[in-house]
N, C-alpha and C positions, 0 to 999 in steps of 0.2 A: 286593327290594332287599337288597343285602349288608349285614350287620351287622358293621362293622369291629371293634367292641370284642370280639367272639367270634372274630376271625380269627386263626389260629395256623398256625405251621409245625409239622409233625408229622414227626419222624424215627422211621423203622420200623427194625426189627431187620435187614431185608435192606440197609439203607443208602439205601433210597428217602427222598425228602423230599417232603412234599405240603404244600399250603396249602389250608386249608379253614375253613369256620365251624363252630365247635364248638356242637353242639345241647344234648347231655347229656354231662357228665363224672361217671360214677358210679365206684364202687370198682374194678370189673373191666372196664367197658365205656367206650368213647368213641364217642358217636354224632356224626357229622360230615355237613356239607351241602356240595354243590358242590365236591368235592375236585378238585384240579389238581396235576399232578406238576411239581416245579421241575426243569428240565432244563438242564444245562451242556452247551454245545456249543463246539467250537473256533471261533475266529474266524480266518479266513484272513488278513485284513488284518493283525492284530496277534496272533500265537500267545500272547503273554504275558498278554493280556486276553481270557479266554473270555467267549462270550456266554451270557446266562442268559435262559431264557424259561419260560412256563407252558404246559403241554400236558394234554390230559384224561387224567384217572386213571380207568381202567376204562372205557376209550373205546367198548368193546362192550357195555356195560350200559345199560339205561335207568333205572337207579336214580340219583336224585339225592341221596340220603340213605343213608349206609352206617354200620354199626356195627363198630368195631375192637375186638378183644381187647386190653386195656392191656398185656398180657404181650408183645405184639409191638411196642409203642411204647417207643422209649428216651427220647424227651423231646418236650416241646413249647416253642416259644418265639414271641415277639412278632415278626412280619415287619417289614422296613424299609418306609419309606413307598412307595418305587418298587414294591414288590410289592403293597402295599394298593391303590395307585392303579391297577395294571394289573388286579388281581382285581376291583376295584370297576367298572372299565370293562367287564369280561366279564360280571358278574352283577349290575350296578347297576340293572337294570330298564329300561335304554334299549331302546326298540322301534324298530326300523328297518323302515320302511314297505316292502312289496314293490315291485319295479320296475314302473314303468308299462308296460302293453302297447300305449299309444297311440304311433303313430309321427308325428313331426312332421317338416315339411320343413325 
């Protein structure tokens, strides 16, 4: 279950923005859980209003918890409710049952 009180947007020196649960915030390290990248994409219907979504961060890793060097973090911020709701939907512990293999007429 996602703990929304520990949910933060983290801006990296590279310009990447991620949203994650902060597990430990020590002097030099920031341990995070279930990080997602915040992705801004062009909106073909209205180029003035880009589309924003969440995508896997480190999608080729099996790790669900990472430790960041705080020297690589520019700031952290509290996410807006829409991001909290989307994040919670992704990591809120909702279990989707597997598709049935029973064929019905």
